[in-house]
C-alpha positions in Angstrom: 78.6 4.5 80.1 75.3 3.2 78.6 73.1 5.7 76.9 69.9 6.9 78.6 67.6 5.2 76.0 68.8 1.5 76.6 68.9 2.1 80.3 65.4 3.6 80.3 64.2 0.6 78.2 65.7 -1.8 80.7 64.2 0.1 83.7 60.8 0.1 81.9 61.0 -3.7 81.4 62.0 -4.2 85.1 59.2 -2.0 86.4 55.8 -3.3 87.4 53.1 -1.1 85.8 50.8 -1.6 88.7 52.9 -0.6 91.7 55.5 1.3 89.6 58.4 -0.4 91.5 61.0 -3.0 90.5 59.3 -6.3 89.8 59.1 -8.7 92.7 58.6 -12.4 91.7 57.8 -11.3 88.2 55.1 -13.4 86.4 54.0 -13.3 82.7 50.4 -13.6 81.6 49.0 -14.7 78.2 49.5 -11.4 76.4 53.2 -11.3 77.4 53.1 -8.4 79.9 54.9 -8.9 83.2 53.8 -7.9 86.8 54.7 -8.5 90.4 52.9 -11.7 91.5 51.5 -10.0 94.6 50.3 -6.9 92.6 48.6 -9.1 89.9 46.9 -11.2 92.6 45.5 -8.2 94.4 44.4 -6.7 91.0 42.4 -9.8 90.3 40.8 -9.8 93.8 39.7 -6.2 93.5 38.0 -6.6 90.0 35.1 -8.6 88.8 35.9 -11.0 85.9 34.5 -9.8 82.6 34.1 -13.0 80.8 33.6 -16.1 82.9 36.7 -16.3 85.2 39.0 -14.0 83.0 40.3 -10.5 83.8 41.6 -7.7 81.5 45.4 -7.1 81.4 46.2 -3.8 83.3 48.2 -2.6 80.2 46.6 -3.9 77.0 43.2 -5.1 78.3 43.7 -8.6 76.8 41.8 -11.2 78.8 43.8 -13.7 80.9 42.8 -16.3 83.5 43.9 -16.0 87.1 45.5 -19.4 87.4 47.7 -19.0 84.2 50.5 -16.9 85.8 54.0 -18.1 84.6 57.1 -17.1 86.6 59.6 -15.1 84.5 63.0 -16.1 86.0 65.0 -14.5 83.3 63.4 -11.1 84.0 63.9 -11.6 87.7 67.6 -12.0 87.0 67.7 -8.8 85.0 65.9 -6.9 87.8 68.5 -8.2 90.3 71.3 -7.0 88.0 69.8 -3.5 87.7 69.1 -3.0 91.4 72.9 -2.4 92.2 72.9 0.6 89.8 70.6 2.3 92.4 68.5 3.7 89.6 64.8 4.5 90.3 62.3 3.2 87.8 61.9 5.8 85.0 64.9 7.9 86.3 66.8 7.8 83.0 64.1 9.5 81.1 62.9 12.1 83.6 65.1 14.8 82.0 63.6 14.7 78.5 60.2 13.0 79.0 56.9 14.4 80.0 56.0 13.2 83.5 52.3 12.8 82.6 52.5 11.3 79.1 56.1 9.9 79.1 56.6 11.6 75.8 59.6 13.8 74.6 59.5 17.4 75.7 59.2 19.6 72.5 57.4 22.8 73.5 57.5 25.4 76.3 54.4 26.9 77.9 55.0 30.6 78.8 52.0 30.8 81.1 53.2 27.7 83.2 56.9 28.4 82.6 57.6 24.7 81.8 58.4 22.4 78.9 55.5 20.2 77.6 55.2 17.3 75.2 53.2 17.3 72.0 50.3 14.8 72.2 47.6 15.0 69.5 44.1 15.7 70.9 42.7 12.8 68.8 45.2 10.4 70.3 44.4 11.6 73.9 40.6 11.5 73.2 40.9 8.0 71.7 42.6 6.9 74.9 39.9 8.3 77.0 37.3 6.7 74.8 38.9 3.4 75.3 38.8 3.9 79.0 35.2 5.1 78.9 34.2 2.1 76.8 35.9 -0.2 79.4 34.0 1.5 82.2 30.7 1.3 80.3 30.7 -2.5 80.1 30.4 -3.1 83.9 28.0 -0.2 84.2 25.7 -1.6 81.5 25.8 -5.0 83.2 24.9 -3.5 86.5 22.1 -1.6 84.9 20.7 -4.8 83.3 20.8 -6.5 86.7 19.1 -3.5 88.4 16.4 -3.4 85.7 15.9 -7.2 86.1 15.5 -6.8 89.8 13.0 -3.9 89.3 11.0 -6.1 86.9 11.0 -9.0 89.4 9.8 -6.7 92.3 7.1 -5.3 90.1 6.0 -8.9 89.3 5.9 -9.7 93.0 3.8 -6.6 93.6 1.3 -7.8 91.1 1.2 -11.3 92.5 0.7 -10.0 96.0 -2.1 -7.7 95.0 -3.8 -10.6 93.3 -3.4 -12.7 96.4 -4.8 -10.0 98.6 -7.8 -9.5 96.3 -8.5 -13.2 96.3 -8.4 -13.3 100.1 -10.6 -10.2 100.3 -13.2 -11.9 98.1 -13.0 -15.2 100.0 -13.5 -13.4 103.4 -16.5 -11.4 102.0 -18.0 -14.6 100.5 -17.5 -16.6 103.8 -19.0 -13.9 106.0 -21.9 -13.5 103.6 -22.6 -17.2 104.0 -22.2 -17.0 107.8 -24.7 -14.1 107.9 -27.2 -16.1 105.9 -26.7 -19.2 108.1 -27.1 -17.1 111.3 -30.2 -15.5 109.9 -31.7 -18.9 109.1 -30.7 -20.3 112.5 -32.3 -17.3 114.2 -35.6 -17.9 112.4 -35.4 -21.6 113.2 -34.8 -21.0 116.9 -37.6 -18.4 117.0 -40.0 -20.9 115.3 -39.0 -23.6 117.8 -39.5 -21.3 120.7 -42.9 -20.3 119.5 -43.9 -24.0 119.0 -42.5 -24.9 122.4 -44.5 -22.0 123.9 -47.7 -23.2 122.3 -47.1 -26.8 123.3 -46.1 -25.9 126.9 -49.1 -23.6 127.4 -51.4 -26.3 126.0 -49.9 -28.9 128.3 -50.3 -26.6 131.3 -53.9 -25.9 130.4 -54.5 -29.7 130.2 -52.8 -30.2 133.6 -55.1 -27.5 135.1 -58.1 -29.2 133.6 -57.1 -32.7 135.0 -56.2 -31.3 138.4 -59.5 -29.4 138.5 -61.4 -32.6 137.7 -59.4 -34.5 140.3 -60.0 -31.8 142.9 -63.8 -31.8 142.2 -63.8 -35.6 142.5 -61.9 -35.4 145.8 -64.3 -32.7 147.1 -67.3 -34.9 146.3 -65.7 -37.9 147.9 -64.8 -36.0 151.0 -68.3 -34.6 151.3 -69.7 -38.1 150.9 -67.4 -39.6 153.4 -68.1 -36.8 155.9 -71.8 -37.5 155.5 -71.3 -41.3 156.0 -69.3 -40.6 159.2 -72.4 -38.9 160.6 -74.5 -42.1 160.1 -75.2 -44.5 162.9 -72.8 -47.4 163.3 -75.3 -50.0 162.1 -75.9 -48.1 158.8 -72.2 -47.4 158.4 -71.2 -51.0 158.6 -73.7 -51.9 155.9 -72.0 -49.5 153.5 -69.4 -50.9 151.0 -66.0 -49.2 150.9 -66.1 -46.1 148.7 -62.3 -45.4 148.8 -60.7 -45.9 145.5 -57.1 -47.3 145.6 -56.1 -45.0 142.7 -57.1 -42.0 144.9 -55.2 -43.2 148.0 -52.1 -43.9 145.9 -51.5 -40.7 143.8 -48.0 -41.9 142.8 -49.6 -43.3 139.6 -49.1 -39.7 138.4 -45.8 -38.0 139.4 -45.7 -34.2 139.1 -42.4 -32.5 138.0 -41.3 -29.2 136.4 -42.4 -29.1 132.8 -39.6 -28.2 130.3 -39.4 -24.5 129.8 -42.0 -23.7 132.5 -41.8 -22.3 136.0 -41.5 -24.4 139.1 -45.2 -24.2 139.8 -46.1 -26.1 136.6 -46.6 -29.9 136.5 -46.2 -32.7 134.0 -47.3 -36.2 134.7 -44.8 -39.2 134.2 -45.9 -42.8 134.5 -43.7 -44.6 137.1 -41.4 -47.4 135.8 -40.8 -50.6 137.6 -37.0 -50.7 137.0 -35.1 -53.9 137.5 -31.4 -54.6 137.2 -29.8 -56.3 134.2 -27.4 -59.1 135.6 -25.7 -59.4 132.2 -24.3 -55.8 132.5 -23.2 -56.1 136.2 -19.6 -56.0 137.2 -18.3 -59.4 138.5 -18.0 -58.0 142.0 -21.8 -57.1 142.2 -24.4 -59.5 143.5 -28.1 -59.0 142.6 -31.1 -60.1 144.7 -33.5 -62.7 143.3 -36.0 -60.0 142.3 -33.2 -58.0 140.7 -34.0 -54.8 142.7 -31.1 -54.9 145.1 -27.4 -55.1 144.5 -24.5 -55.8 146.9 -20.9 -55.1 146.2 -18.6 -57.9 147.2 -14.8 -57.7 147.5 -14.3 -61.0 145.8 -15.1 -61.2 142.1 -17.5 -63.9 140.8 -16.5 -66.2 138.0 -18.9 -64.9 135.4 -18.7 -65.0 131.6 -16.9 -62.0 130.1 -19.8 -61.2 127.8 -19.8 -58.0 125.7 -22.6 -56.4 127.8 -20.8 -56.7 131.1 -19.0 -53.7 132.6 -15.4 -54.5 133.6 -13.3 -53.0 135.1 -15.7 -50.2 136.3 -18.2 -51.2 138.9 -21.3 -50.2 136.8 -24.6 -51.9 135.9 -27.7 -50.9 133.9 -31.4 -51.3 134.3 -33.1 -54.0 132.2 -35.5 -51.5 130.7 -34.6 -49.4 127.7 -36.3 -46.2 126.5 -36.6 -44.9 122.9 -39.3 -42.3 123.6 -42.0 -41.1 126.1 -41.8 -39.9 129.6 -40.7 -42.1 132.5 -40.0 -41.8 136.2 -38.3 -44.1 138.8 -36.9 -43.7 142.3 -33.8 -45.1 144.0 -33.3 -45.1 147.7 -29.7 -44.2 148.5 -30.2 -43.9 152.3 -26.9 -43.1 154.1 -24.6 -44.2 151.3 -21.4 -42.2 151.3 -20.8 -42.6 147.5 -23.1 -43.3 144.6 -23.8 -42.4 140.9 -27.2 -42.5 139.3 -28.8 -41.5 135.9 -29.1 -42.8 132.4 -26.7 -43.7 129.6 -26.8 -44.7 126.0 -27.1 -48.5 125.5 -24.2 -48.2 123.0 -21.6 -47.0 125.6 -18.4 -49.1 125.9 -18.5 -51.7 128.6 -14.8 -52.7 128.7 -13.1 -49.3 128.4 -15.8 -46.8 129.6 -15.2 -43.1 128.9 -15.7 -40.3 131.4 -19.3 -40.1 132.6 -20.1 -37.0 130.6 -23.0 -36.1 128.3 -20.8 -36.0 125.2 -19.9 -39.7 125.9 -23.5 -40.7 126.4 -23.8 -40.4 130.2 -26.2 -38.1 132.1 -25.6 -38.7 135.8 -25.4 -37.1 139.3 -23.3 -38.4 142.1 -22.2 -38.1 145.7 -18.4 -38.1 146.2 -16.4 -37.0 149.2 -19.5 -35.5 150.8 -20.2 -33.3 147.7 -23.2 -33.7 145.4 -22.3 -33.0 141.8 -23.8 -33.2 138.3 -21.2 -34.8 136.1 -20.9 -32.1 133.4 -17.5 -30.8 132.2 -16.5 -29.3 134.5 -18.6 -30.9 137.2 -21.5 -28.7 138.5 -21.8 -28.6 142.4 -25.3 -29.2 143.6 -26.6 -27.2 146.6 -28.5 -29.7 148.7 -30.4 -28.4 151.7 -31.6 -31.8 153.1 -29.6 -35.0 152.5 -31.6 -37.0 149.9 -32.5 -40.5 151.1 -34.4 -41.1 147.9 -33.6 -39.8 144.4 -36.3 -39.4 141.8 -35.3 -39.5 138.1 -37.5 -38.1 135.4 -36.8 -38.8 131.7 -38.6 -36.8 128.9 -37.1 -38.4 125.9 -38.8 -36.2 123.3 -38.1 -33.0 125.1 -34.4 -34.1 125.6 -34.4 -33.7 129.4 -33.5 -35.9 132.3 -34.1 -34.3 135.8 -33.1 -35.4 139.3 -35.1 -34.6 142.4 -34.6 -35.0 146.1 -37.7 -37.1 147.0 -37.0 -36.4 150.7 -37.8 -32.7 150.6 -39.3 -32.7 147.0 -36.7 -30.3 145.7 -35.1 -30.1 142.3 -31.5 -31.1 142.1 -30.4 -30.8 138.4 -31.7 -31.0 134.8 -29.6 -32.1 131.8 -30.9 -30.5 128.5 -29.8 -32.6 125.5 -31.0 -34.5 122.5 -31.4 -38.2 122.8 -31.1 -40.8 120.0 -31.3 -44.6 120.1 -31.9 -46.5 123.3 -31.1 -45.1 126.7 -31.1 -47.1 129.9 -31.1 -46.5 133.7 -27.4 -46.3 135.0 -26.1 -47.2 138.4 -22.7 -47.3 140.1 -22.8 -48.6 143.7 -19.1 -47.7 144.1 -17.2 -49.4 147.0 -18.9 -51.1 149.9 -17.6 -48.5 152.4 -18.0 -50.8 155.4 -21.6 -51.6 154.7 -22.8 -48.0 154.9 -23.9 -47.7 151.3 -27.2 -49.5 151.3 -29.6 -49.1 148.4 -33.2 -49.9 149.1 -36.5 -49.2 147.3 -38.8 -46.6 149.0 -41.2 -49.4 150.1 -38.4 -51.7 151.4 -38.1 -51.4 155.2 -35.7 -54.2 156.1 -32.1 -53.4 157.3 -30.4 -56.0 155.1 -27.2 -54.9 153.6 -26.8 -54.0 150.0 -28.2 -51.5 147.5 -31.7 -51.7 146.2 -33.9 -50.0 143.6 
């Protein structure tokens, strides 16, 4: 029968040092040690490589690469020949070897009542040192990584604090500038208000003076006329007319609300004899010979498509343009069911007009679907007590105001406050013919002819 030592050596060679069982599909690595293929594969999956993609040998710590396993068929045959002996790995040495250190039992411990091996402390300590050194490597690497992360986070903290401080300074600087601008704007608005107050008060005082003078003249004229009425017929017929046309026709001075004043204040506007500009009229509009009446026809006229002409919108402009001063004109709208009146910049687009809004250069009021509106955004409904048959338009270019009045009951309809630049012109939109119900006539035009007239 074979001695225990050779059998033990054979069992040791046939045993996997990882699972401590017979080798299964034994493979050899670069250092020459053998292991089960499955055990070595799991060992590599559980550990991190120490140098590149290499792992330490479970027995001698020599580095090997995972993909360099070599099948050991000769050792596999030896394992198969040992298995029928039904010996467990390490069984042949269990009687004389230390179970812990696999060394020969040489001493007996009286306290524990068992045999022990003799292993020098230095040798054991050295083994532990090797294992500790092996454990220190990964720990040191992890420590370096942790310290690098700490340094990176501290750097981020510094960068973030710098960013916050820059934003704080920027916000403080911007609001300081805004406070200064608001203070300057406040002072400017107060100065303008004071100047407007002085100008308006002076204008009102001038109006009172003019009206007082006119009232005194009228009182004198009335007294003189009353005296003449008491004279005999013969003497009365010899008297030349004393009535002044300017007194009988006070429309040479039109009163309206002064900008920034109450409804009892007056400002005088010279009336304008507005005529229509045929070069701006839509091809379906027909103008009268005096260019004060316009008729909407269903059929378009064959007119030149000049840049000034509105098309496709049914618009037209007054021939007069204003770059300053105060102006007043009236338009008789009668019983028209739809219309739009006002002013616009001369520079507005004629071929692709924008919405009729102040921001686009239009200041207008209209009648649509039985509702009177000022074309703001959104539209402002106008509360009209009596249907206006005549609409008066007041333009104060310097003050930046255009006002609309119901001439029928002398009531204020709406005022656009704005700032004008360049040339503005009277604006008209007759809309559709509506069965002949939308006649436009001037206040002194009494005929019943169809059309729209200024």
